[in-house]
C-alpha positions as CSV (number, residue, x, y, z in Angstrom):
1,M,0.0,0.0,0.0
2,S,1.2,3.5,-0.8
3,D,0.3,6.8,0.9
4,N,-0.5,9.7,-1.3
5,S,-0.6,13.3,-0.1
6,K,-3.7,15.5,-0.5
7,N,-4.2,18.6,1.6
8,G,-1.6,17.1,4.0
9,H,-3.8,14.0,4.5
10,E,-3.1,10.4,3.8
11,T,-5.3,8.3,1.6
12,I,-5.7,4.6,2.4
13,E,-6.7,1.5,0.6
14,E,-10.1,0.0,1.7
15,T,-9.7,-2.6,4.5
16,T,-12.1,-4.8,5.7
17,T,-20.1,-7.0,43.9
18,N,-19.2,-5.6,46.5
19,H,-20.4,-2.5,48.4
20,P,-18.8,0.6,46.7
21,K,-17.4,2.2,49.8
22,D,-15.8,-1.1,50.9
23,M,-14.3,-1.5,47.4
24,D,-13.1,2.1,47.4
25,R,-11.4,1.5,50.8
26,R,-9.7,-1.6,49.6
27,L,-8.5,0.1,46.5
28,L,-7.0,3.0,48.5
29,L,-5.4,0.8,51.1
30,G,-4.1,-1.6,48.4
31,G,-2.6,1.3,46.5
32,L,-0.9,2.6,49.6
33,A,0.5,-0.8,50.5
34,A,1.7,-1.4,47.0
35,A,3.3,2.1,46.9
36,T,5.2,1.3,50.1
37,A,6.3,-2.0,48.8
38,S,7.4,-0.4,45.5
39,M,10.0,1.7,47.3
40,A,12.1,-1.3,47.7
41,I,11.9,-2.0,44.0
42,K,12.4,1.5,42.7
43,A,16.0,0.9,41.7
44,E,15.0,-2.3,39.9
45,S,16.2,-1.1,36.4
46,K,19.2,-3.2,35.5
47,P,22.4,-1.6,34.2
48,S,22.0,-3.6,31.1
49,D,18.8,-1.7,30.2
50,K,20.7,1.3,29.0
51,S,23.0,-0.9,26.8
52,R,20.1,-2.6,25.0
53,T,19.8,-1.9,21.3
54,S,16.7,-0.9,19.5
55,S,16.3,-4.4,18.2
56,D,16.7,-5.8,21.7
57,I,13.8,-3.6,22.8
58,D,11.7,-4.6,19.8
59,R,12.2,-8.2,20.7
60,L,11.4,-7.7,24.3
61,L,8.2,-5.9,23.4
62,K,7.0,-8.7,21.2
63,E,7.9,-11.3,23.9
64,N,6.4,-9.5,26.9
65,I,3.6,-7.2,25.6
66,E,0.4,-8.7,24.1
67,N,-2.4,-6.4,25.2
68,I,-2.5,-2.6,25.2
69,V,-5.3,-0.6,26.8
70,V,-5.7,3.1,26.4
71,I,-8.0,4.9,28.9
72,Y,-8.8,8.4,27.8
73,A,-10.1,10.7,30.5
74,E,-10.9,14.4,30.2
75,N,-9.6,17.9,30.7
76,R,-7.0,18.2,33.4
77,S,-3.6,19.8,33.4
78,F,-0.8,18.1,35.2
79,N,-0.7,20.9,37.8
80,N,-4.4,20.6,38.5
81,L,-4.0,17.1,39.9
82,F,-0.3,16.1,40.2
83,G,1.6,19.4,40.7
84,D,3.4,18.3,43.8
85,F,3.6,14.6,43.3
86,P,6.8,13.3,44.9
87,G,9.7,13.1,42.4
88,V,8.4,15.4,39.7
89,K,11.1,17.5,38.1
90,S,9.4,20.9,38.6
91,P,7.1,20.8,41.6
92,L,4.3,23.4,41.9
93,S,5.2,24.4,45.5
94,A,8.9,25.2,44.5
95,L,8.1,27.6,41.7
96,P,9.5,31.1,41.8
97,P,7.0,33.9,40.9
98,T,8.4,34.3,37.5
99,A,7.2,30.8,36.6
100,F,3.5,31.5,37.3
101,Q,2.6,35.2,37.3
102,Q,0.0,36.0,34.7
103,R,-0.1,38.9,32.4
104,D,-3.0,41.0,30.9
105,R,-3.9,41.1,27.3
106,D,-1.6,44.1,26.7
107,G,1.4,42.2,28.2
108,S,1.3,44.0,31.6
109,L,1.7,42.1,34.8
110,L,-1.7,41.5,36.6
111,P,-1.6,43.0,40.1
112,Y,-3.9,40.2,41.3
113,L,-6.2,37.6,39.8
114,P,-9.7,38.6,38.6
115,P,-12.8,36.9,40.1
116,I,-13.8,33.5,38.9
117,W,-16.3,34.7,36.2
118,G,-19.6,33.0,36.7
119,G,-18.6,31.5,40.0
120,L,-16.6,28.5,41.0
121,V,-19.8,26.4,41.6
122,P,-22.5,28.4,39.8
123,D,-25.4,26.0,40.6
124,T,-26.2,24.6,44.0
125,Q,-25.0,21.1,44.5
126,I,-25.4,18.6,47.3
127,V,-22.4,16.5,48.0
128,E,-22.1,14.3,51.1
129,H,-25.2,16.0,52.5
130,Q,-23.6,19.5,52.2
131,H,-24.8,22.3,49.9
132,F,-22.3,24.0,47.7
133,H,-22.7,27.2,45.8
134,I,-19.7,29.5,45.2
135,G,-20.4,32.6,43.2
136,E,-18.1,35.3,41.8
137,K,-18.1,37.3,45.1
138,D,-17.8,34.4,47.5
139,L,-14.1,34.0,47.4
140,P,-11.6,36.7,48.6
141,R,-9.3,38.5,46.1
142,L,-6.6,36.1,45.0
143,P,-2.9,37.0,44.5
144,N,-1.4,36.5,41.1
145,A,-0.4,32.9,41.8
146,P,-1.7,29.4,41.6
147,F,-4.1,28.6,44.4
148,A,-5.8,25.6,46.1
149,L,-9.4,25.3,45.2
150,R,-11.5,26.0,48.3
151,T,-15.0,26.5,49.5
152,A,-16.3,29.9,50.6
153,N,-15.4,29.1,54.2
154,G,-11.8,28.1,53.3
155,D,-12.0,24.3,53.3
156,P,-10.5,22.3,50.4
157,L,-13.1,22.0,47.7
158,P,-14.4,18.3,47.8
159,A,-13.5,16.3,44.7
160,G,-17.1,15.4,44.3
161,V,-18.2,18.9,43.5
162,V,-18.5,19.9,39.8
163,T,-16.8,23.3,39.1
164,R,-17.7,25.5,36.2
165,D,-16.1,24.7,32.9
166,L,-13.2,26.7,31.4
167,V,-12.6,27.6,27.8
168,H,-10.3,25.1,26.1
169,A,-9.9,25.9,22.4
170,F,-7.2,25.8,19.6
171,Y,-6.4,29.5,19.4
172,N,-6.9,30.3,23.1
173,N,-4.5,27.6,24.1
174,Q,-1.7,29.0,21.9
175,L,-2.2,32.5,23.3
176,Q,-2.3,31.1,26.8
177,I,1.0,29.2,26.3
178,N,2.5,32.4,24.8
179,Q,5.5,30.7,23.3
180,G,6.2,28.7,26.4
181,R,5.9,31.4,29.0
182,N,2.4,30.1,30.1
183,D,1.5,33.6,31.3
184,G,-1.6,34.1,29.2
185,F,-4.0,31.6,30.8
186,V,-6.0,34.2,32.7
187,A,-6.0,36.9,29.9
188,W,-7.1,34.5,27.1
189,G,-9.6,32.4,29.1
190,D,-13.2,32.9,30.0
191,S,-13.1,31.9,33.7
192,G,-10.9,34.5,35.3
193,A,-8.9,33.2,38.2
194,L,-10.1,29.6,37.9
195,V,-7.4,28.6,35.4
196,M,-4.9,28.9,38.2
197,G,-6.7,26.5,40.6
198,Y,-5.5,23.1,41.6
199,Y,-6.7,20.4,44.0
200,S,-4.6,20.3,47.2
201,D,-5.8,17.1,48.8
202,M,-5.1,14.7,46.0
203,P,-2.4,12.8,47.9
204,V,-5.1,11.6,50.2
205,N,-8.2,11.5,48.1
206,L,-7.1,10.6,44.5
207,R,-6.9,6.9,43.8
208,L,-5.0,7.7,40.6
209,W,-2.3,9.3,42.8
210,Q,-1.9,6.0,44.7
211,I,-1.8,4.1,41.4
212,A,0.9,6.5,40.1
213,K,3.0,5.8,43.2
214,E,2.9,2.1,42.4
215,Y,3.7,2.4,38.7
216,T,5.0,5.1,36.4
217,L,3.8,8.7,36.3
218,C,5.0,10.8,33.3
219,D,5.7,14.4,34.2
220,N,6.7,15.6,30.8
221,F,3.7,14.4,28.7
222,F,1.9,17.0,26.5
223,M,-1.4,17.0,24.8
224,G,-0.8,16.3,21.1
225,A,-2.7,19.3,19.8
226,F,-3.5,22.8,20.9
227,G,-7.0,23.3,22.2
228,G,-9.9,21.0,23.1
229,S,-11.3,17.5,23.1
230,F,-12.4,17.4,19.5
231,L,-8.9,18.0,18.0
232,N,-7.1,15.9,20.6
233,H,-9.3,12.9,20.0
234,Q,-8.5,13.2,16.4
235,Y,-4.8,13.5,17.2
236,L,-5.0,10.4,19.3
237,I,-6.1,8.2,16.4
238,A,-4.6,10.1,13.3
239,A,-2.0,12.6,14.5
240,Q,-3.5,15.3,12.3
241,P,-6.6,17.4,12.1
242,P,-9.6,16.7,9.9
243,F,-10.0,18.6,6.7
244,Y,-13.2,20.2,5.2
245,P,-12.8,20.6,1.4
246,Y,-14.4,23.7,0.0
247,A,-15.6,24.8,3.5
248,N,-16.0,28.3,2.2
249,R,-18.8,27.1,-0.1
250,S,-20.4,24.9,2.6
251,P,-22.9,25.4,5.4
252,S,-19.9,25.7,7.7
253,A,-18.5,28.8,6.0
254,G,-19.5,31.0,8.9
255,L,-17.3,28.9,11.2
256,I,-14.1,29.7,9.4
257,A,-11.7,31.6,11.7
258,Q,-11.1,35.3,11.1
259,I,-7.4,35.8,11.6
260,E,-5.4,39.0,11.9
261,G,-3.2,39.2,8.8
262,N,-3.0,36.9,5.7
263,D,-1.3,33.9,7.1
264,P,-3.8,31.0,7.5
265,S,-1.7,29.5,10.2
266,G,-1.8,32.7,12.3
267,I,-3.2,32.5,15.8
268,R,-4.5,36.0,16.4
269,L,-8.2,35.7,16.1
270,K,-10.5,38.8,15.9
271,L,-12.1,39.5,19.3
272,K,-15.8,40.0,19.7
273,S,-16.9,43.5,20.6
274,S,-18.2,42.1,24.0
275,T,-14.7,41.4,25.2
276,A,-13.7,43.4,28.2
277,K,-10.7,45.8,27.8
278,T,-8.7,44.0,30.5
279,A,-8.6,40.6,32.1
280,L,-9.6,42.1,35.4
281,E,-12.8,43.4,33.9
282,G,-14.0,40.3,32.1
283,P,-13.2,37.4,29.8
284,A,-11.9,37.4,26.2
285,Y,-14.4,36.3,23.6
286,F,-13.4,35.3,20.0
287,V,-15.4,35.1,16.9
288,D,-16.4,31.5,15.9
289,S,-13.4,29.5,14.8
290,C,-14.2,25.8,14.2
291,L,-12.2,25.8,11.0
292,T,-8.9,27.4,10.1
293,P,-8.8,29.8,7.1
294,D,-7.4,26.9,5.0
295,F,-10.2,24.6,6.2
296,Y,-8.8,22.3,8.9
297,A,-11.2,21.5,11.7
298,V,-9.6,22.5,15.0
299,N,-12.5,23.3,17.3
300,T,-15.5,21.2,18.1
301,M,-17.4,19.9,15.1
302,L,-19.8,16.9,15.1
303,P,-19.6,13.6,13.4
304,P,-21.4,12.9,10.1
305,Y,-22.8,9.6,11.4
306,A,-25.0,8.7,14.3
307,P,-24.8,9.2,17.2
308,S,-24.6,12.9,16.3
309,L,-26.7,16.0,16.1
310,N,-30.3,15.7,14.8
311,F,-30.0,12.3,13.4
312,D,-32.8,9.8,12.5
313,P,-32.2,6.6,14.4
314,E,-33.9,4.6,11.6
315,H,-31.7,6.2,9.0
316,P,-28.3,7.0,10.4
317,E,-27.1,8.2,7.0
318,K,-29.5,11.1,7.4
319,V,-27.5,13.1,9.9
320,A,-28.2,16.8,9.4
321,T,-25.4,17.4,7.0
322,Q,-26.7,20.9,6.4
323,N,-26.0,21.8,10.0
324,P,-22.9,23.9,10.0
325,L,-21.5,22.1,13.0
326,V,-21.5,18.7,11.2
327,L,-18.2,17.8,9.6
328,V,-18.0,16.0,6.3
329,P,-16.7,12.3,6.4
330,Q,-13.0,11.9,6.6
331,H,-10.8,9.6,4.5
332,H,-7.2,9.8,5.8
333,A,-5.5,7.0,7.7
334,T,-5.9,6.3,11.4
335,I,-4.1,4.1,13.8
336,G,-7.2,1.8,13.6
337,D,-6.6,1.3,9.9
338,R,-3.0,0.5,10.5
339,L,-3.8,-2.1,13.1
340,T,-6.5,-3.6,10.8
341,Q,-4.0,-3.8,7.9
342,K,-1.7,-5.9,10.2
343,A,-4.6,-8.1,11.3
344,I,-4.3,-6.8,14.9
345,N,-7.6,-7.1,16.7
346,W,-8.6,-3.8,18.2
347,A,-11.7,-1.8,19.3
348,W,-12.9,1.6,20.6
349,Y,-15.2,1.2,23.6
350,A,-17.4,4.2,24.3
351,G,-19.4,4.5,27.5
352,G,-23.0,5.2,26.7
353,W,-22.7,4.5,22.9
354,D,-25.8,2.3,22.7
355,A,-27.8,4.8,24.8
356,A,-26.8,7.6,22.5
357,L,-27.8,5.6,19.4
358,K,-31.2,5.3,21.0
359,G,-31.3,9.1,21.5
360,K,-30.8,8.8,25.2
361,E,-27.4,10.2,25.6
362,D,-28.4,12.2,28.6
363,N,-31.8,10.8,29.6
364,S,-32.9,10.8,33.3
365,D,-34.5,7.4,32.7
366,F,-31.1,6.0,33.3
367,P,-30.0,5.6,37.0
368,Q,-26.5,6.6,35.8
369,R,-26.7,9.4,33.3
370,P,-24.1,8.6,30.6
371,N,-24.0,12.2,29.3
372,F,-22.6,11.1,26.0
373,Q,-20.3,13.5,24.1
374,F,-20.6,13.1,20.3
375,H,-17.2,14.7,19.6
376,H,-15.4,12.3,21.9
377,Q,-15.8,9.5,19.3
378,P,-13.1,10.2,16.7
379,F,-13.6,7.1,14.5
380,N,-17.2,8.1,13.9
381,Y,-16.0,10.9,11.6
382,F,-14.4,8.5,9.1
383,S,-16.0,6.8,6.1
384,N,-14.3,3.5,6.9
385,F,-16.6,3.4,10.0
386,A,-19.8,4.6,8.4
387,P,-23.1,2.8,9.3
388,D,-23.4,-0.6,7.7
389,T,-19.7,-1.1,7.2
390,E,-18.1,-4.2,8.7
391,Q,-15.4,-2.1,10.4
392,R,-18.0,-0.1,12.4
393,S,-19.8,-3.2,13.6
394,L,-16.5,-4.8,14.7
395,K,-14.5,-1.9,16.0
396,L,-16.9,0.7,17.5
397,R,-18.4,-0.9,20.6
398,D,-20.7,0.1,23.4
399,G,-18.9,0.5,26.7
400,G,-22.2,0.4,28.6
401,I,-22.8,2.6,31.6
402,G,-21.8,2.6,35.2
403,D,-19.1,0.8,37.2
404,T,-20.1,-2.9,37.2
405,A,-19.9,-5.8,34.8
406,R,-23.6,-6.0,34.8
407,S,-24.0,-2.6,33.2
408,N,-20.5,-1.7,31.9
409,K,-19.7,-3.8,28.8
410,F,-16.1,-2.9,28.8
411,I,-15.7,-4.4,32.3
412,A,-17.8,-7.4,31.2
413,D,-15.4,-8.0,28.3
414,I,-12.4,-7.7,30.7
415,E,-13.9,-10.2,33.1
416,A,-14.9,-12.6,30.3
417,D,-11.5,-12.4,28.7
418,R,-12.9,-11.0,25.5
419,L,-10.7,-7.9,25.1
420,P,-9.0,-7.4,21.8
421,Q,-5.2,-6.9,21.7
422,V,-5.6,-3.2,21.5
423,A,-8.5,-1.5,23.3
424,F,-9.4,2.2,23.7
425,Y,-11.8,3.0,26.5
426,K,-13.7,6.3,26.6
427,P,-15.6,6.7,29.9
428,Q,-19.2,8.1,29.7
429,G,-19.4,11.9,30.2
430,N,-20.3,12.0,33.9
431,L,-17.3,9.7,34.7
432,N,-14.6,11.3,32.6
433,M,-13.5,14.1,35.0
434,H,-14.4,17.0,32.7
435,A,-15.1,20.2,34.5
436,G,-18.6,21.6,34.0
437,Y,-20.4,18.3,33.9
438,S,-18.3,15.8,35.8
439,D,-16.4,15.8,39.1
440,I,-13.0,14.4,40.0
441,E,-14.3,11.9,42.5
442,S,-16.6,10.0,40.2
443,G,-14.2,9.7,37.4
444,D,-11.3,8.8,39.7
445,R,-13.4,6.0,41.3
446,H,-14.6,4.7,38.0
447,I,-11.1,4.6,36.3
448,A,-9.6,2.9,39.4
449,K,-12.2,0.2,39.1
450,I,-11.4,-0.3,35.4
451,I,-7.7,-0.6,36.3
452,E,-8.5,-3.2,39.1
453,A,-10.5,-5.2,36.6
454,L,-7.7,-5.2,34.1
455,K,-5.2,-6.2,36.8
456,A,-7.4,-9.2,37.7
457,S,-7.7,-10.4,34.1
458,P,-5.7,-13.3,32.7
459,R,-4.1,-10.9,30.2
460,W,-2.5,-8.8,32.9
461,D,1.0,-10.4,32.8
462,K,1.5,-9.2,29.3
463,M,-0.5,-5.9,29.4
464,V,0.3,-2.2,29.3
465,I,-2.4,0.3,30.4
466,I,-1.9,3.9,29.2
467,L,-4.0,6.3,31.2
468,T,-4.0,9.9,30.1
469,F,-6.2,12.9,29.6
470,D,-7.2,14.3,26.2
471,E,-6.2,17.9,27.1
472,N,-5.8,20.4,29.9
473,G,-9.4,21.6,29.9
474,G,-8.1,25.2,30.1
475,W,-6.3,24.7,33.4
476,W,-2.9,26.3,33.7
477,D,0.4,24.5,33.7
478,H,3.8,26.0,34.0
479,V,6.0,23.6,32.0
480,A,6.7,24.9,28.4
481,P,5.6,22.5,25.7
482,P,8.3,21.6,23.1
483,K,8.2,23.6,19.9
484,G,6.5,21.4,17.4
485,D,4.4,21.9,14.3
486,R,1.3,24.0,13.5
487,W,-1.0,21.7,15.6
488,G,1.0,21.2,18.8
489,P,2.0,20.0,21.2
490,G,-0.2,21.8,23.7
491,S,-0.1,22.0,27.5
492,R,1.2,19.4,29.8
493,I,-1.2,16.7,31.0
494,P,-1.0,13.7,33.4
495,A,-0.2,10.2,32.0
496,L,0.3,7.0,33.9
497,I,1.9,3.8,32.6
498,I,0.5,0.8,34.5
499,S,1.9,-2.6,33.8
500,P,3.8,-5.5,35.4
501,H,6.6,-4.1,33.1
502,A,6.2,-0.5,34.1
503,K,9.1,1.0,36.2
504,K,7.9,0.7,39.7
505,G,7.4,3.8,41.8
506,T,9.0,6.0,39.2
507,V,8.4,9.5,37.7
508,D,9.4,9.4,34.1
509,H,10.9,12.7,32.8
510,T,11.0,11.6,29.2
511,L,9.4,14.0,26.7
512,Y,6.1,12.6,25.3
513,D,3.0,13.8,23.7
514,T,-0.3,12.1,22.8
515,G,1.3,10.8,19.6
516,S,3.6,8.7,21.8
517,I,0.7,6.3,22.1
518,I,0.7,5.9,18.4
519,R,4.5,5.6,18.4
520,F,4.2,2.8,21.0
521,L,1.5,0.9,19.0
522,T,3.5,1.4,15.8
523,R,6.6,0.0,17.3
524,R,5.0,-2.9,19.1
525,F,3.0,-4.1,16.1
526,D,5.5,-3.0,13.4
527,L,2.9,-0.7,11.7
528,V,3.3,1.6,8.8
529,P,3.9,5.0,10.5
530,L,1.3,7.7,10.1
531,T,2.3,10.9,8.3
532,G,1.4,13.2,11.1
533,I,3.8,11.5,13.5
534,A,6.7,12.0,11.1
535,T,5.6,15.7,10.6
536,R,5.7,16.3,14.4
537,E,9.1,14.6,14.8
538,Q,10.6,16.6,11.9
539,A,9.3,19.8,13.4
540,I,10.7,19.1,16.9
541,K,14.1,18.2,15.4
542,K,14.1,21.3,13.3
543,A,13.4,23.4,16.5
544,G,16.4,21.7,18.2
545,G,14.4,19.8,20.8
546,P,15.0,16.2,22.0
547,P,13.0,13.5,20.2
548,L,9.6,12.5,21.6
549,G,9.5,9.1,23.4
550,D,7.4,6.1,22.4
551,L,6.7,5.0,26.0
552,T,9.1,2.1,26.0
553,Q,11.2,4.4,28.2
554,A,8.7,3.8,31.0
555,L,9.1,0.0,30.8
556,V,11.7,-2.4,32.2
557,F,12.2,-6.0,31.2
558,S,14.1,-8.5,33.4
């Protein structure tokens, strides 16, 4: 098969229990015990590891790794959850002011942080029998610095409370990063001070923190693309953005970004007239910008196939293609295509998929609301996975809902030993940790249960679990991303490597991005590399940066 270039895209050939609280307690105690035990193993890496050749590593991968599971959570920067994790290279608490102070839109230093526009907790919530509502004026004036998220009376904000959402978009993220200075998060956001918030009690309350202590936490892992969930899901599977031919003649013409200057790759969007003059007075608002001036889709657009917007369940091909938010079908290569071409069994499991197909993506009839997100299903944008295709029926699977094998089909497949060699798992919306509609506690508990199920499976001995987040969700991080290509990398995000072969109790400082997952799959299964990966690597090399890792750096083989 040969790859031909068109608009920078590849063309491809056609291919054919127990009580929850008791379980939570065991998970936490088990994680603590394992973390303690792992301290004795921390220096386990053999001197011979460094002398192994690339072919040695390839052989060891094939001998020791059979199953790879990617768990893709939502919208948290590294600082937001793991800023002071023991062993990180640049801990949050040790930063000098020059590493975190934010600047206004004119470049001047902010004297203090603005309020949290709209309030930290805009709508009243009841969590553990307590009422929470935190408005714009319920917190004191905050200094120009990162701050621990707190209630109005000064207590740490419980992880079970849903905060307001933050803007996380392609152009905003680049202005916020500001060429690596990371001092524009407040100025180019829509939530004021909130971008600088972090959770201070994660060492005690976050199960993922305990899992990270037992295995490998990557503290130099960056989201593959600037911006939001839509583009980063596309980067996860294809390492490039979708393309909309002749978008200027389409229903989506009004969503093409209006850039200052004539360079279509520019990042200075025109501001709406409603934008406040300074960041202390109000948020920044840009004109609509789902598409770049040269027609790449970079902010949220919806899939052309069900489940999507305004579709007919009886005729999935009748998605509202005239709706400007619906993207045309895509045809370039994905990591799924590459796996299929090598006869590697794989699948994408989406929590709430079947419910969404029935038009019940957020229906109160369900005891556990799946809150399905259409744009979190990247393969559903591609013609290879259109309705009535064999690939769709085989590869796009319902993950079910909730936390048990009875309702969660991904857990059921784990327990029944039905997992394919490569499995992507996307938790349902209310369990994915996304600010605005999900809380930290629910997602943390859910993902920990998924990991426990995988560890109990007969495949565990030859398994690697890659847990990461799609993007930063608008939350600030201070570590400068490497200089890459037009699409990224964006801000730093958490990533955990969980495996019997992961370095135990280790913080891995290797430079990674979301594309490192593709690199790992490509290396393990000897796949044809995707063009977007080569483009990123060439750009980083040209900028003089170190090469991006392929996650083998987090593994050790005896």
